[in-house]
NUBA-811260 format. One record per residue: residue number from 1; x, y, z of N, C-alpha, C in turn; residue in one letter. Coordinates in Angstrom, 3 decimals. Each point is the difference from the previous one (the first is absolute). Example, Ala and Ser with C-alpha at 12.3 -4.5 7.8 and 13.67 -1.06 7.14 Angstrom:
R	lumlum	n_px	n_py	n_pz	ca_px	ca_py	ca_pz	c_px	c_py	c_pz	nuvo
R	1	13.190	-5.690	7.800	-0.890	1.190	0.000	0.900	1.200	0.000	A
R	2	-0.350	1.050	-0.720	0.820	1.190	0.060	-0.770	1.090	0.730	S
This chain:
R	lumlum	n_px	n_py	n_pz	ca_px	ca_py	ca_pz	c_px	c_py	c_pz	nuvo
R	1	81.658	108.873	104.545	0.100	1.410	-0.314	-1.183	0.402	-0.877	X
R	2	-0.067	1.266	-0.406	-1.163	0.467	-0.750	-0.058	-0.568	-1.413	X
R	3	1.160	-0.200	-0.618	-0.026	-0.476	-1.394	0.988	-1.129	-0.276	X
R	4	0.577	-0.595	1.029	0.910	-1.129	-0.182	0.153	-0.723	1.337	X
R	5	0.746	-1.092	-0.016	0.226	-0.728	1.242	1.431	-0.516	0.037	X
R	6	0.474	-0.310	1.210	1.322	-0.580	0.205	-0.152	-1.301	0.777	X
R	7	0.765	-1.000	-0.393	-0.013	-1.285	0.690	1.433	-0.476	0.231	X
R	8	0.248	-0.556	1.173	1.248	-0.713	0.269	-0.378	-1.471	0.101	X
R	9	0.328	-0.769	-1.035	-0.501	-1.362	-0.131	1.154	-0.986	-0.061	X
R	10	-0.093	-1.083	0.765	0.965	-1.090	-0.103	-0.577	-1.072	-0.909	X
R	11	0.756	-0.411	-1.004	-0.474	-0.997	-0.956	0.873	-1.251	0.103	X
R	12	-0.455	-1.031	0.704	0.781	-1.243	0.091	0.261	-0.627	-1.361	X
R	13	-0.901	0.221	-0.957	0.167	-0.487	-1.365	0.163	1.210	-0.931	X
R	14	0.711	-0.174	-1.128	0.193	1.126	-0.940	-1.248	0.246	-0.848	X
R	15	-1.077	0.402	0.665	-1.274	0.157	-0.699	-0.623	1.372	0.252	X
R	16	0.826	1.008	0.137	-0.521	1.337	0.276	-0.898	0.495	-1.119	X
R	17	0.384	-0.242	-1.248	-0.807	0.464	-1.130	-1.407	-0.592	0.042	X
R	18	-0.083	-1.319	0.249	-1.305	-0.638	0.060	-0.831	0.553	1.150	X
R	19	0.660	0.205	1.145	-0.717	0.527	1.155	-0.510	1.415	-0.229	X
R	20	0.838	0.858	-0.594	-0.424	1.368	-0.248	-1.082	0.060	-1.071	X
R	21	0.078	-0.889	-0.988	-1.049	-0.050	-1.021	-1.333	-0.346	0.644	X
R	22	0.014	-0.991	0.892	-1.239	-0.368	0.693	-0.495	1.142	0.877	X
R	23	0.895	0.595	0.789	-0.392	1.059	0.940	-0.602	1.199	-0.728	X
R	24	0.732	0.518	-0.972	-0.474	1.198	-0.692	-1.212	-0.306	-0.881	X
R	25	-0.009	-1.180	-0.622	-1.137	-0.356	-0.837	-1.275	-0.150	0.809	X
R	26	0.100	-0.693	1.157	-1.166	-0.188	0.862	-0.510	1.336	0.520	X
R	27	0.926	0.830	0.468	-0.398	1.317	0.522	-0.656	0.840	-1.089	X
R	28	0.580	-0.006	-1.217	-0.547	0.808	-1.090	-1.417	-0.433	-0.360	X
R	29	-0.230	-1.309	-0.054	-1.347	-0.481	-0.330	-1.015	0.421	1.059	X
R	30	0.377	-0.122	1.262	-0.920	0.379	1.074	-0.217	1.513	0.029	X
R	31	1.061	0.762	-0.242	-0.112	1.459	-0.025	-0.931	0.446	-1.121	X
R	32	0.199	-0.535	-1.202	-0.834	0.386	-1.137	-1.448	-0.420	0.200	X
R	33	-0.200	-1.171	0.587	-1.361	-0.467	0.258	-0.698	0.917	1.005	X
R	34	0.723	0.384	1.048	-0.569	0.854	1.040	-0.287	1.399	-0.532	X
R	35	0.918	0.510	-0.841	-0.158	1.370	-0.502	-0.739	0.080	-1.332	X
R	36	-0.293	-1.139	-0.610	-0.651	0.004	-1.296	0.884	0.566	-1.101	X
R	37	1.293	-0.311	0.075	0.950	0.541	-0.964	0.684	-1.130	-0.761	X
R	38	0.781	0.390	-1.019	0.764	-0.958	-0.798	1.437	0.490	-0.121	X
R	39	0.874	-0.883	-0.470	1.381	0.407	-0.243	0.926	-0.355	1.144	X
R	40	1.219	0.515	-0.075	1.043	-0.315	0.978	0.104	1.098	1.052	X
R	41	-0.235	-0.335	1.257	0.175	1.005	1.055	1.468	0.361	0.218	X
R	42	0.921	-0.955	-0.283	1.422	0.235	0.230	0.695	0.430	-1.290	X
R	43	0.942	0.910	0.138	0.751	0.488	-1.145	1.348	-0.718	-0.066	X
R	44	0.176	-0.796	-1.050	1.283	-0.659	-0.199	0.225	-1.161	0.946	X
R	45	1.194	-0.558	-0.096	0.389	-1.167	0.788	0.490	0.440	1.371	X
R	46	-0.114	-0.906	0.959	0.518	0.296	1.332	1.526	0.028	-0.010	X
R	47	0.578	0.654	0.983	1.454	0.024	0.170	0.367	-0.955	1.122	X
R	48	1.039	-0.808	-0.214	0.424	-0.961	1.010	1.478	0.178	0.301	X
R	49	0.358	-0.126	1.269	1.393	0.072	0.430	0.303	-1.196	0.902	X
R	50	1.198	-0.537	-0.148	0.435	-1.081	0.878	0.511	0.608	1.308	X
R	51	-0.418	-0.583	1.107	0.338	0.535	1.316	0.694	-1.074	0.828	X
R	52	1.098	0.375	0.623	0.723	-0.932	0.874	-0.773	-0.205	1.301	X
R	53	-0.133	-1.246	0.458	-0.671	-0.238	1.283	0.721	0.711	1.142	X
R	54	-0.738	0.286	1.066	0.604	0.632	1.163	-0.166	1.505	-0.001	X
R	55	1.096	0.703	0.244	-0.061	1.452	0.171	-0.572	0.701	-1.226	X
R	56	0.431	-0.417	-1.201	-0.481	0.660	-1.213	-1.511	-0.158	-0.135	X
R	57	-0.517	-1.185	0.299	-1.442	-0.220	-0.077	-0.734	0.863	1.022	X
R	58	0.562	0.137	1.188	-0.625	0.850	1.012	-0.027	1.453	-0.455	X
R	59	1.076	0.453	-0.641	0.030	1.367	-0.523	-1.104	0.217	-1.028	X
R	60	-0.228	-0.998	-0.838	-1.074	0.096	-0.992	-1.355	0.080	0.701	X
R	61	-0.192	-0.792	1.053	-1.259	0.045	0.756	-0.204	1.382	0.620	X
R	62	1.067	0.572	0.555	-0.102	1.348	0.562	-0.378	1.006	-1.086	X
R	63	0.617	-0.152	-1.169	-0.297	0.890	-1.128	-1.482	-0.070	-0.361	X
R	64	-0.538	-1.220	-0.054	-1.412	-0.178	-0.336	-0.887	0.626	1.075	X
R	65	0.363	-0.205	1.267	-0.807	0.562	1.084	0.022	1.525	0.000	X
R	66	1.079	0.593	-0.468	0.109	1.464	-0.005	-0.685	0.649	-1.201	X
R	67	-0.349	-0.774	-0.993	-0.553	0.586	-1.218	-1.232	0.869	0.228	X
R	68	-0.967	-0.390	0.834	-1.148	0.889	0.222	0.401	1.355	0.575	X
R	69	1.063	0.018	0.797	0.490	1.269	0.543	0.659	0.829	-1.092	X
R	70	0.836	-0.651	-0.827	0.681	0.711	-1.072	-0.994	0.572	-1.008	X
R	71	-1.138	-0.696	-0.178	-1.029	0.471	-0.925	-0.965	0.984	0.657	X
R	72	0.257	0.302	1.298	-0.825	0.962	0.742	-1.455	-0.473	0.136	X
R	73	-0.184	-1.324	0.077	-1.334	-0.560	0.226	-0.321	0.005	1.485	X
R	74	1.030	-0.235	0.834	-0.183	-0.002	1.451	1.116	0.817	0.636	X
R	75	-0.175	0.334	1.267	1.031	0.682	0.778	0.843	-1.050	0.720	X
R	76	1.202	0.374	0.474	0.868	-0.990	0.655	-0.677	-0.752	1.139	X
R	77	-0.805	0.680	0.794	-0.623	-0.641	1.142	-1.105	-0.972	-0.355	X
R	78	-0.420	-0.018	-1.270	-1.126	-0.860	-0.390	0.401	-1.042	-1.045	X
R	79	1.298	-0.229	-0.139	0.460	-0.994	-0.971	-0.579	-1.383	0.291	X
R	80	-0.046	-0.367	1.272	-0.494	-1.321	0.377	-1.495	-0.171	-0.183	X
R	81	-0.713	1.086	-0.302	-1.443	-0.070	-0.196	-0.381	-0.129	-1.464	X
R	82	0.970	0.068	-0.882	-0.308	-0.072	-1.433	-0.374	-1.439	-0.347	X
R	83	-1.257	-0.228	-0.302	-0.530	-1.366	-0.083	0.495	-0.777	-1.206	X
R	84	0.588	0.648	-1.001	0.484	-0.712	-1.182	1.469	-0.394	0.132	X
R	85	0.565	0.177	1.172	1.407	-0.323	0.228	0.120	-1.204	0.922	X
R	86	1.059	-0.803	-0.209	0.247	-1.129	0.907	0.351	0.497	1.402	X
R	87	0.432	1.247	0.122	0.288	0.558	1.323	-1.271	0.039	0.850	X
R	88	-1.126	0.100	-0.632	-1.294	-0.036	0.685	-0.368	-1.432	0.397	X
R	89	0.423	-0.987	-0.825	-0.386	-1.392	0.223	0.939	-0.766	0.927	X
R	90	1.274	0.398	0.035	0.982	-0.771	0.766	-0.389	-0.212	1.468	X
R	91	-0.417	1.035	0.736	-0.310	-0.213	1.427	-1.333	-0.689	0.237	X
R	92	-0.798	-0.195	-1.049	-1.345	-0.554	0.160	0.041	-1.472	0.393	X
R	93	-0.853	-0.407	0.937	-0.069	-1.437	0.368	-0.411	-0.872	-1.178	X
R	94	-0.777	0.538	-0.918	-0.459	-0.779	-1.144	0.879	0.169	-1.222	X
R	95	1.276	0.233	0.213	0.927	0.206	-1.115	0.061	-1.241	-0.893	X
R	96	-0.062	0.162	-1.319	0.088	-1.156	-0.903	1.325	-0.741	0.171	X
R	97	-0.022	-1.305	-0.191	1.210	-0.804	0.173	1.091	0.386	-0.981	X
R	98	-0.385	0.468	-1.189	1.009	0.333	-1.012	0.685	1.335	0.269	X
R	99	-0.509	0.762	0.952	0.626	1.281	0.335	1.037	-0.243	1.087	X
R	100	1.242	-0.185	-0.415	1.072	-0.439	0.900	0.712	1.210	0.608	X
R	101	0.158	-0.017	1.324	0.525	1.164	0.715	1.427	-0.173	0.500	X
R	102	0.558	-1.215	-0.085	1.287	-0.275	0.645	1.107	0.957	-0.440	X
R	103	0.133	0.201	-1.311	1.101	0.832	-0.502	-0.141	1.441	0.465	X
R	104	-1.203	0.539	-0.090	-0.231	1.390	0.412	0.357	0.194	1.463	X
R	105	-0.431	-0.922	0.852	0.263	0.130	1.431	1.461	-0.241	0.335	X
R	106	0.596	-1.032	-0.603	1.386	-0.341	0.300	0.944	1.120	-0.382	X
R	107	-0.238	0.607	-1.173	0.885	1.059	-0.478	-0.347	1.365	0.581	X
R	108	-0.943	0.036	0.917	-0.333	1.249	0.707	0.429	-0.080	1.462	X
R	109	0.957	-0.870	0.272	0.535	-0.121	1.351	-0.385	-1.276	0.699	X
R	110	-0.441	-1.038	-0.755	-0.370	-1.267	0.612	-1.244	0.095	0.850	X
R	111	-1.019	0.681	-0.474	-1.221	0.211	0.768	-0.864	-1.262	0.005	X
R	112	-0.744	-0.224	1.079	-0.896	-1.171	0.058	-1.272	0.257	-0.808	X
R	113	-0.611	-1.076	-0.468	-1.250	0.104	-0.745	-1.156	0.018	1.004	X
R	114	-0.109	1.119	0.692	-1.017	0.152	1.037	-0.495	1.446	-0.021	X
R	115	-0.993	0.286	0.806	-0.516	1.367	0.057	1.084	0.984	0.414	X
R	116	0.818	-0.420	0.983	1.096	0.875	0.436	1.026	0.192	-1.109	X
R	117	0.310	-1.096	-0.703	0.967	0.100	-1.093	-0.463	0.939	-1.095	X
R	118	-1.263	-0.074	-0.350	-0.518	0.872	-1.059	-0.124	1.434	0.466	X
R	119	-0.226	0.217	1.274	0.011	1.360	0.522	1.394	0.604	-0.095	X
R	120	0.999	-0.819	0.308	1.384	0.481	-0.118	0.366	0.239	-1.466	X
R	121	-0.511	-0.869	-0.881	0.247	0.205	-1.423	-0.653	1.296	-0.471	X
R	122	-1.218	0.274	0.473	-0.692	1.230	-0.386	0.793	1.224	0.442	X
R	123	0.580	-0.071	1.198	0.807	1.126	0.476	1.268	0.136	-0.826	X
R	124	0.628	-1.133	-0.303	1.203	-0.009	-0.845	-0.301	0.578	-1.373	X
R	125	-1.148	-0.391	-0.539	-0.370	0.435	-1.335	-0.406	1.467	0.000	X
R	126	-0.646	0.449	1.056	-0.404	1.396	0.099	1.210	0.921	0.000	X
R	127	1.099	-0.464	0.623	1.224	0.803	0.005	0.521	0.187	-1.418	X
R	128	-0.051	-1.049	-0.803	0.386	0.103	-1.409	-0.915	0.958	-0.745	X
R	129	-1.285	-0.128	0.277	-0.980	0.815	-0.708	0.165	1.477	0.313	X
R	130	0.475	0.316	1.212	0.122	1.388	0.416	1.334	0.635	-0.392	X
R	131	0.945	-0.797	-0.503	1.313	0.546	-0.343	-0.096	0.943	-1.197	X
R	132	1.094	0.657	-0.322	0.030	0.957	-1.103	-0.594	-0.616	-1.265	X
R	133	-1.098	0.573	-0.528	-0.686	-0.631	-1.139	0.880	-0.215	-1.218	X
R	134	0.839	0.991	-0.344	0.823	-0.146	-1.197	1.027	-1.116	0.162	X
R	135	0.626	-0.095	1.180	0.974	-1.068	0.249	-0.689	-1.355	0.024	X
R	136	-1.186	-0.054	0.607	-0.746	-1.250	0.063	-0.409	-0.463	-1.395	X
R	137	-0.530	0.931	-0.785	-0.479	-0.369	-1.333	1.147	-0.415	-0.904	X
R	138	1.165	0.650	0.124	1.146	-0.366	-0.828	0.504	-1.385	0.383	X
R	139	-0.009	-0.299	1.297	0.457	-1.315	0.461	-0.841	-1.112	-0.615	X
R	140	-1.312	0.184	0.004	-0.873	-1.052	-0.475	-0.238	0.062	-1.502	X
R	141	0.241	1.158	-0.616	-0.152	0.081	-1.457	0.998	-0.902	-0.699	X
R	142	1.159	-0.214	0.627	1.013	-0.872	-0.603	-0.512	-1.432	-0.143	X
R	143	-0.972	-0.383	0.834	-0.535	-1.359	-0.067	-0.895	-0.209	-1.216	X
R	144	-0.446	1.072	-0.619	-0.893	-0.138	-1.148	0.754	0.047	-1.319	X
R	145	1.341	0.071	0.064	0.797	0.052	-1.217	0.811	-1.291	-0.148	X
R	146	0.313	-0.331	-1.244	0.835	-1.162	-0.264	-0.805	-1.276	-0.157	X
R	147	0.701	-1.124	0.065	-0.629	-1.307	-0.207	0.218	-0.946	1.159	X
R	148	0.823	0.421	0.963	0.316	-0.892	1.115	0.289	0.846	1.235	X
R	149	-0.427	-0.497	1.158	0.211	0.693	1.266	0.691	-0.971	0.940	X
R	150	1.195	0.365	0.453	0.719	-0.892	0.899	1.467	0.338	0.070	X
R	151	0.743	-0.848	0.654	1.426	0.209	0.223	0.795	-0.237	-1.275	X
R	152	1.260	0.380	0.046	0.894	-0.220	-1.135	0.144	-1.486	-0.312	X
R	153	0.095	-0.809	1.044	0.137	-1.451	-0.199	-1.254	-0.583	-0.647	X
R	154	-1.164	0.461	0.415	-1.261	-0.488	-0.571	-0.102	0.381	-1.469	X
R	155	0.381	1.237	-0.336	-0.033	0.450	-1.389	0.952	-0.823	-0.853	X
R	156	1.195	-0.263	0.536	0.990	-0.779	-0.747	-0.490	-1.429	-0.224	X
R	157	-0.645	-0.570	1.002	-0.512	-1.370	-0.119	-1.073	-0.094	-1.083	X
R	158	-0.892	0.988	-0.045	-1.059	-0.033	-1.006	0.565	0.256	-1.395	X
R	159	0.969	0.906	-0.109	0.632	0.218	-1.309	0.683	-1.272	-0.477	X
R	160	0.655	-0.705	0.921	0.662	-1.260	-0.356	-1.026	-1.016	-0.490	X
R	161	-1.154	-0.044	0.656	-1.057	-0.918	-0.413	-0.506	0.352	-1.390	X
R	162	-0.137	1.281	-0.258	-0.464	0.439	-1.313	1.007	-0.376	-1.085	X
R	163	1.264	0.184	0.269	1.036	-0.277	-0.994	0.096	-1.482	-0.309	X
R	164	-0.398	-0.832	0.943	0.109	-1.440	-0.203	-1.248	-0.619	-0.602	X
R	165	-0.988	0.812	-0.339	-1.178	-0.540	-0.669	0.411	-0.597	-1.344	X
R	166	-0.483	-1.178	-0.288	0.388	-0.676	-1.230	-0.541	0.724	-1.220	X
R	167	-1.278	0.377	0.021	-0.624	0.636	-1.134	0.236	1.496	0.070	X
R	168	0.668	0.572	-1.003	0.234	1.439	-0.001	-1.331	0.760	-0.012	X
R	169	-0.969	-0.503	-0.803	-1.281	0.694	-0.092	-0.758	-0.051	1.318	X
R	170	0.242	-1.060	0.784	-0.719	-0.132	1.254	0.804	0.434	1.197	X
R	171	1.128	0.650	-0.256	0.909	0.343	1.090	-0.649	0.894	1.043	X
R	172	-0.909	0.876	-0.432	-0.573	0.957	0.924	-1.425	-0.362	0.417	X
R	173	-0.437	-1.198	-0.329	-1.349	-0.380	0.369	-0.179	-0.063	1.511	X
R	174	1.062	-0.346	0.735	-0.152	-0.098	1.445	-0.194	1.366	0.637	X
R	175	0.328	1.059	-0.722	-0.237	1.333	0.538	-1.488	0.284	0.119	X
R	176	-0.758	-0.438	-1.022	-1.435	0.251	-0.036	-0.280	1.481	0.223	X
R	177	0.819	0.834	-0.607	-0.102	1.436	0.218	-0.350	0.712	-1.293	X
R	178	-0.204	1.323	0.093	-0.356	0.760	-1.187	1.239	0.270	-0.851	X
R	179	-0.221	0.627	-1.149	1.079	0.184	-0.972	1.127	0.857	0.572	X
R	180	-0.342	1.065	0.719	1.033	0.868	0.562	0.861	-0.746	1.006	X
R	181	-0.632	-0.839	0.824	0.759	-0.760	0.985	0.925	-0.997	-0.666	X
R	182	-0.469	-0.627	-1.073	0.841	-0.952	-0.731	1.207	0.720	-0.607	X
R	183	-0.211	1.197	-0.528	1.111	0.756	-0.572	1.040	0.339	1.068	X
R	184	-0.451	0.344	1.190	0.931	0.282	1.090	0.780	-1.248	0.385	X
R	185	-0.688	-1.132	0.007	0.682	-1.256	0.324	1.054	-0.319	-1.049	X
R	186	-0.351	0.180	-1.263	0.968	-0.242	-1.075	1.215	0.912	0.158	X
R	187	-0.238	1.249	0.308	1.106	0.948	0.141	0.948	-0.411	1.118	X
R	188	-0.548	-0.531	1.092	0.870	-0.458	1.091	0.849	-1.189	-0.438	X
R	189	-0.571	-0.904	-0.784	0.767	-1.130	-0.514	1.084	0.469	-0.954	X
R	190	-0.322	0.968	-0.853	1.001	0.528	-0.936	1.135	0.676	0.757	X
R	191	-0.353	0.740	1.052	1.022	0.676	0.791	0.917	-1.020	0.674	X
R	192	-0.583	-1.056	0.529	0.805	-1.042	0.647	0.952	-0.647	-0.999	X
R	193	-0.500	-0.290	-1.199	0.847	-0.619	-1.019	1.073	0.960	-0.466	X
R	194	-0.331	1.283	-0.110	0.983	1.007	-0.405	1.169	0.027	0.977	X
R	195	-0.296	-0.058	1.274	1.069	0.034	1.001	0.885	-1.251	-0.105	X
R	196	-0.616	-1.138	-0.259	0.780	-1.223	-0.175	0.903	0.094	-1.222	X
R	197	-0.537	0.534	-1.100	0.796	0.140	-1.226	1.141	0.988	0.203	X
R	198	-0.287	1.101	0.665	1.041	0.997	0.229	1.135	-0.577	0.832	X
R	199	-0.358	-0.787	1.014	1.034	-0.621	0.825	0.824	-0.988	-0.819	X
R	200	-0.669	-0.791	-0.835	0.722	-0.970	-0.819	0.903	0.643	-1.035	X
R	201	-0.402	1.158	-0.514	0.792	0.698	-1.016	0.999	0.976	0.607	X
R	202	-0.012	0.119	1.316	0.927	0.906	0.658	-0.310	1.466	-0.265	X
R	203	-1.286	0.332	-0.087	-0.436	1.369	-0.289	-0.695	0.572	1.227	X
R	204	0.354	1.213	0.373	-0.617	0.668	1.141	-1.214	0.788	-0.468	X
R	205	-1.168	-0.339	0.519	-1.221	0.709	-0.388	-0.035	1.418	0.546	X
R	206	0.762	0.271	1.053	0.016	1.346	0.576	1.023	0.911	-0.669	X
R	207	0.833	-0.567	-0.867	1.035	0.801	-0.662	-0.022	-0.202	-1.510	X
R	208	-1.194	-0.105	-0.561	-0.109	-0.153	-1.451	0.401	1.295	-0.709	X
R	209	0.682	-0.092	-1.128	0.326	1.207	-0.760	-1.267	0.729	-0.438	X
R	210	0.121	1.293	-0.241	-1.154	0.823	-0.364	-0.508	-0.261	-1.410	X
R	211	0.837	-0.130	-1.027	-0.503	-0.149	-1.374	-0.982	-1.152	-0.142	X
R	212	-1.100	0.196	-0.736	-0.994	-1.062	-0.181	0.559	-1.253	-0.658	X
R	213	1.037	0.185	-0.872	0.576	-1.135	-0.717	1.288	-0.507	0.633	X
R	214	0.196	0.263	1.283	1.194	-0.486	0.694	0.043	-1.532	-0.069	X
R	215	1.207	-0.551	-0.136	0.171	-1.434	-0.166	-0.653	-0.788	1.134	X
R	216	0.173	0.483	1.229	-0.559	-0.721	1.143	-1.531	-0.089	-0.105	X
R	217	-0.615	1.089	-0.395	-1.459	0.018	-0.124	-0.469	-0.924	-1.118	X
R	218	0.711	0.008	-1.104	-0.374	-0.855	-1.120	0.120	-1.472	0.363	X
R	219	1.068	-0.356	0.703	0.184	-1.396	0.396	-1.123	-0.460	0.929	X
R	220	-0.368	0.860	0.949	-1.081	-0.345	0.916	-1.335	-0.090	-0.731	X
R	221	-0.254	0.925	-0.894	-1.269	0.014	-0.733	-0.144	-1.244	-0.870	X
R	222	1.067	-0.382	-0.684	-0.039	-1.188	-0.843	-0.256	-1.241	0.846	X
R	223	0.671	-0.107	1.130	-0.188	-1.158	0.872	-1.422	-0.055	0.537	X
R	224	-0.567	1.155	0.357	-1.377	0.040	0.492	-0.982	-0.456	-1.069	X
R	225	0.209	0.454	-1.239	-0.901	-0.387	-1.084	0.095	-1.495	-0.289	X
R	226	1.191	-0.567	0.180	0.190	-1.421	-0.263	-0.595	-0.877	1.096	X
R	227	0.026	0.476	1.235	-0.335	-0.870	1.128	-1.298	0.363	0.721	X
R	228	-0.624	1.108	-0.360	-1.243	0.390	0.650	-0.977	0.543	-1.044	X
R	229	-1.191	0.323	0.464	-0.998	0.635	-0.866	-0.079	1.492	0.258	X
R	230	1.072	0.569	0.561	0.014	1.430	0.321	-0.305	0.837	-1.246	X
R	231	-0.862	0.973	0.143	-0.387	0.847	-1.123	1.086	1.014	-0.314	X
R	232	-0.009	0.494	-1.229	0.964	1.031	-0.394	-0.173	1.249	0.850	X
R	233	-1.253	0.327	0.339	-0.249	1.182	0.811	0.629	-0.112	1.373	X
R	234	-0.142	-1.192	0.628	0.571	-0.177	1.337	1.516	0.039	-0.054	X
R	235	0.587	-0.675	-0.987	1.467	-0.026	-0.116	0.546	1.392	-0.260	X
R	236	-0.630	0.720	-0.919	0.481	1.342	-0.339	-0.063	0.929	1.204	X
R	237	-1.063	-0.098	0.764	-0.138	0.856	1.168	0.946	-0.421	1.114	X
R	238	0.091	-1.301	0.256	0.816	-0.480	1.116	1.479	0.257	-0.236	X
R	239	0.469	-0.176	-1.237	1.420	0.186	-0.303	0.305	1.375	-0.570	X
R	240	-1.023	0.856	-0.081	0.164	1.365	-0.513	0.647	-0.025	-1.390	X
R	241	-0.713	-0.687	-0.904	0.495	-0.169	-1.364	-0.814	0.797	-1.009	X
R	242	-0.607	1.078	0.439	-0.744	0.851	-0.914	-1.396	-0.528	-0.270	X
R	243	-0.560	0.375	-1.152	-1.358	-0.380	-0.349	-0.097	-1.495	-0.273	X
R	244	-1.105	-0.602	0.441	-0.200	-1.429	-0.219	-0.111	-0.325	-1.485	X
R	245	-0.505	0.955	-0.789	-0.197	-0.252	-1.432	1.317	-0.247	-0.735	X
R	246	1.104	0.509	0.529	1.288	-0.176	-0.661	0.840	-1.136	0.555	X
R	247	-0.517	-0.672	1.038	0.813	-1.031	0.643	0.203	-1.209	-0.912	X
R	248	-1.037	-0.432	-0.704	0.103	-1.195	-0.841	1.070	0.175	-1.072	X
R	249	0.021	1.133	-0.681	1.002	0.225	-1.046	1.398	0.117	0.597	X
R	250	0.102	0.592	1.183	1.308	0.133	0.652	0.557	-1.376	0.354	X
R	251	-0.869	-0.883	0.526	0.446	-1.342	0.350	0.312	-0.817	-1.253	X
R	252	-0.769	0.227	-1.072	0.269	-0.713	-1.254	1.377	0.366	-0.535	X
R	253	0.334	1.281	-0.004	1.326	0.431	-0.481	1.107	-0.572	0.878	X
R	254	-0.262	-0.058	1.312	1.008	-0.536	0.913	0.238	-1.486	-0.278	X
R	255	-1.076	-0.762	-0.170	0.142	-1.434	-0.292	0.698	-0.214	-1.340	X
R	256	-0.355	0.779	-1.013	0.608	-0.144	-1.314	1.475	0.351	0.045	X
R	257	0.356	1.022	0.756	1.405	0.378	0.119	0.822	-1.087	0.643	X
R	258	-0.602	-0.677	0.990	0.726	-1.086	0.665	0.167	-1.193	-0.931	X
R	259	-1.024	-0.291	-0.793	0.096	-1.155	-0.908	0.939	0.260	-1.159	X
R	260	0.208	1.298	-0.383	0.888	0.337	-1.113	1.457	-0.006	0.403	X
R	261	0.274	-0.027	1.307	1.382	0.031	0.449	0.693	-1.325	-0.339	X
R	262	1.249	0.054	-0.482	0.714	-1.244	-0.322	0.252	-0.831	1.254	X
R	263	-0.127	-1.294	-0.144	0.219	-0.906	1.102	1.498	-0.303	0.135	X
R	264	0.522	0.141	1.185	1.425	-0.252	0.245	0.140	-1.354	0.699	X
R	265	0.726	-0.888	-0.648	0.184	-1.334	0.571	1.105	0.038	1.041	X
R	266	-0.188	-0.619	1.131	1.063	-0.023	1.013	1.162	-0.848	-0.468	X
R	267	1.193	0.454	0.350	1.202	-0.744	-0.372	0.212	-1.130	0.993	X
R	268	0.394	-1.141	-0.534	0.256	-1.150	0.855	1.410	0.074	0.566	X
């Protein structure tokens, strides 16, 4: 693109950070040398999302191929001519070995990796490009949000992997994503744990009482603070407990009230 790039990359080893450091560093040095400039051509860290193999990966590839159209760099009929896109390289006889086409073709109707197959793919893709722009852009804009792209089962599997990381500080290292993506991942884990706690305590999350200091809300909030790293802001918003600034004192009073209650010994 004019001021950024998109890549769909498979990493057999968990070394995305090292690879991106090499890629961007090498490009920046060559760019500055060619232009006689100094400094960082890129603003901030790259954004990374985990993508499920198969259909989800193909959707991401389609999203990348459509970007020049969405940016109004080319017209729908000339998408395949945009030389900075893999859509331009895929049908080429001299295609690099690392540019793998199987997923794109398979998820576009099982097309063959041949001239005829790519012609059919171009027609298939042109139909997408010509559809209602607002509906098309909204469909693919969803792929640029969040921290993971894939099915419900894939998301659950990755969350489970994150929760089982031994080191709490390193729990999100496998994401290799930016700060916003990590926060979204944390929120999904907190939500999953909240549902487990609510089920164990016999509390319905869809029928919570309205008052911010309702007993059910306090019990859930205390359990979340004990068993997760959920922030006061997230808990206050999720359970509708008022301002986050007052949550700590509210939970403190609740804990103190419970500890001040006399203990009743069961009769034998």
